[in-house]
Phi, psi and omega in degrees: 000139178299160189245136171252115184245169176146322181256017186248037180254147182260139178268346173230124189258162183227120356283151190296320183296319181295316181293321179298318179297315179296317182298317178298319179293319179298318178297315182293319183293332180298335180254006187283159175281161179307321181296322179291322176295318179297322179296319177298316180299314181300314180298315183286326177294318178300315180297320180295312182298317180293322177296317179294322180296322180284318193256342185246117179297324180298312182284331176301319178291320185286322185279324182055230180259017183296142176281140180299337181288343181262059184303321185294346180269352179280128183294129178299160182224149180247168183296320181299316180296316181297317181291325180289340178239043188303315182298327178279339184282308186289156183262001176234119183295345177295335183278083179267135185300317181300318180293320178295317180292325175295321177299315183284347178288347182257108180298336180294343182265004178300126181089359176263148178282141175287121182052034174063016184228328189235148173258135187226141174212167179245151173263170176284172176262026186296336178239032179123216182296137177299145178261152173244121187239131185242134180233142173263182184297327180296315179295318180297324178298322178295311180300316181301313183295318179295317179298316186282320193258346179260000181274120176288124183300134174284331177229088186303324181296317179296320181289333177297318181274340182219070185292339183256011175062028183289334182269356182276152168253105190258127181243129171253128178246116182183205177277123189245354187256356180244166180276066176266157188302318183298309185285327175299315181296318180295312182293328174301313180297319179297323179287321180290327184233076183303329180295337181272341189305317180298338183258009182224104189232151176246144182228130184283134175273005176273346181281163177305146184300322180299320179292319178297316178302314182297319181293317179295320179295321179294325181278330179053065184293144171265345178223126183242124177241129183193192177269153180306318181295323177290320177298321178294318178300313180294326176296320177297320177295321179294316181294329180276359179082014181261357180225114184256072171232155183223069177297150178268341178215148175233130178243129180232165177180171174093347179216168174289140177238109181277158177305318177297323177298313179303313182299316181295319181292313182294323180291319182294319183265346179066035180211162182282159181233138174240130181245119182253177182228124178209173180209164176300330182284337175200114192295322190241070183292314185206148178229153182280146173273188182293343177269000181083007180273135178285136177238126181289136175280071192285354174281345183233352180213145177244128175243131179238106173293128183227163176273188184295342178258018179064025176266143181298142176263155180300151177306139179091351179257148176279139177272170173284336178204182181224137175260129184248135171237116181269111183275356184261335189255110178261347182281336181217078191299139172235105182236114183055053181274133182285111176259130187294338183295151172257133178231159177227123177282131186259164172299164179307141184276152179293346180290343177094356180290141175277350175293131186301138174274144180213161177238138183244131170267111188268197182292157186237018178293149183260152163283146179252144173239106177254167180248139175281183185298334179271003179085010180273138182287142177229121180271135178242130181283138180299322181290330175293317180295316180292326177296316179299314183291324178286305190281322182258326180274340176072026178241150183238317183264090186214167170217133178249120186239130177282131180250351181178184182295336179222041182212136178228151172241125178252120181248129180233130185245351186289163177303141182077022185300323182300319179283329184283332186302313181300319180296317180294319179295321178298315179296319181294315180296323178297318178294318179301322179297321179295339180265009181079023184243036175300140179094353174295131184280133177240114178263124183261141180202167173215157184177190182292147182290146174285163179293153179291160178275194185296332183281353185089352178246127183299134175300130183254348177227118184237128178273174172298138177297149179295145179291000000 
């Protein structure tokens, strides 16, 4: 599942000395010249490649005698291959896939370290097989520092008096019952800083909208972090007078945010919005500057826009996919990993930062508006629907298409689709009932997959076309 980040940063890191060193470097690099950033990348890429060559059988085979400076000569790798060779991929044999999956099967362990050493989360199956990603303390220190120190304050005066967000009441609205990066990071912070826990809460977007409204009003967040589609839904509720909260800042991520969406959300809540870019494979890929332009954290991650044959595209053009190299994580190396997102590197930004500016083509799933038995419209978030079908229905390669005000078609293409369809339909109908949509017709079918959308990831939730 895509990730909405922003309220998941730690103000005290573990171990403290390591985090302090990383934080100082992150601060210094933010003001560094391009040559200094390039030097950091070269040093960290060399360390990553040598670590992977020593500890990972998969990468030892893949790298051979290649020099780390010849990154473009390293063969790209995809999630399916890495997951199918998990034992060969990781650099510590203690990290057994069965044990990790058993750990993640228990919701009570969300935010707890695996065997007291590693943080683990799963990705969605939106681009194939779900991934299992493991981070050690060194990688988490990097993510924490980037999240905390590279974020341009939306309200500089408030941050001057409260740089660690201690006075804020921060609400995350998203998927809260699975081991996804956003909720794992949030619960990790709550466990590390118990004094902060009452002011940092998560709210499930799978519950009925009336219940979500009531919970948010009772908590009265001053900072709201969620996905753009969820922020838009809450903005509509606020504009209609059905949601009485007044956040001072809104942080979004995990989906595409169009200018009209941003304008509607900011107007409804009367506060600024910051949209960041992250992934399960690297939590803090890019953060917005004061102009709202995303800047890649290129001292710790490398993104290569490529065409369908994994060849680099010219500067300024969007690739068919993106290759990611995570310079922070040595326990589970990611070197030229195929990330489904499409990105475009932009000319230097007017803000003056040497960190590369980029544009992201995000997900293209639609929100659905169905009608209850009384004819009243009910909006359903695409990420809520995909979460239900993945986590409760057990299907990954699917498409949900709206056929009418009270009709849906669920298409499943993965192996065993005939057996999977009844389970998926049962989960979907159960969720619809919780939203007051009992009796909505769900037609199940399977067939060849449709072509992917502009993001490189096939749209999995499609609304009725506009009239």
